[in-house]
Phi, psi and omega in degrees: 000127180281166178300324180295326182271346185285146181295143173260146183242025180272069182278139177283167177301320180295318179296320176296321177298318180293321176302316179300320180287323174301319181297336178277355178096008180287147173280168177300321179297317179293322177297317179302314179297319180296321184264000184049052173229169182284155176299323180298322177297317177297315178306316180295317178299314181298317178299315178297321178297315178302316180297314183293326184265344184082007180286143180262343181202178184295323179296313178298323179298314181293324175298315178300314183297320177292316180298331183256012175070023180274333176220163172221157180232123175051041178085352179284128174070023183256282188296332182287346182297312180295326181293335182258008178286129179306137179090353178249141177262141176291140184256000000 
C-alpha cells in the first residue's frame, strides 16, 4: 500500500462524535437531528471518515474504531487502552 493509498487517522472531534453516533446504530438522518446539522453535512462527514480510515462501510468503520480505541462496546476495548499506552503503568 502506498502512502497515497494508506488510511489517514487525523479525525476531527466532530468526526469522532459521528463515529460514536454511528456505533449506536443511528442513521445519517438521525445523527443530523441529534447534532442539529443537515443530513448532507453528516453524509459528507461520513464520507470523509471512510476516506481517512480506509473503511468501505459502516461495519468496517466500527471495526476500525474498536481496533483503534475510538469506541468501545460493553466494556470491550475500553479501560485497557490507557493501561497499554507506552509510558503508562497499569494501576
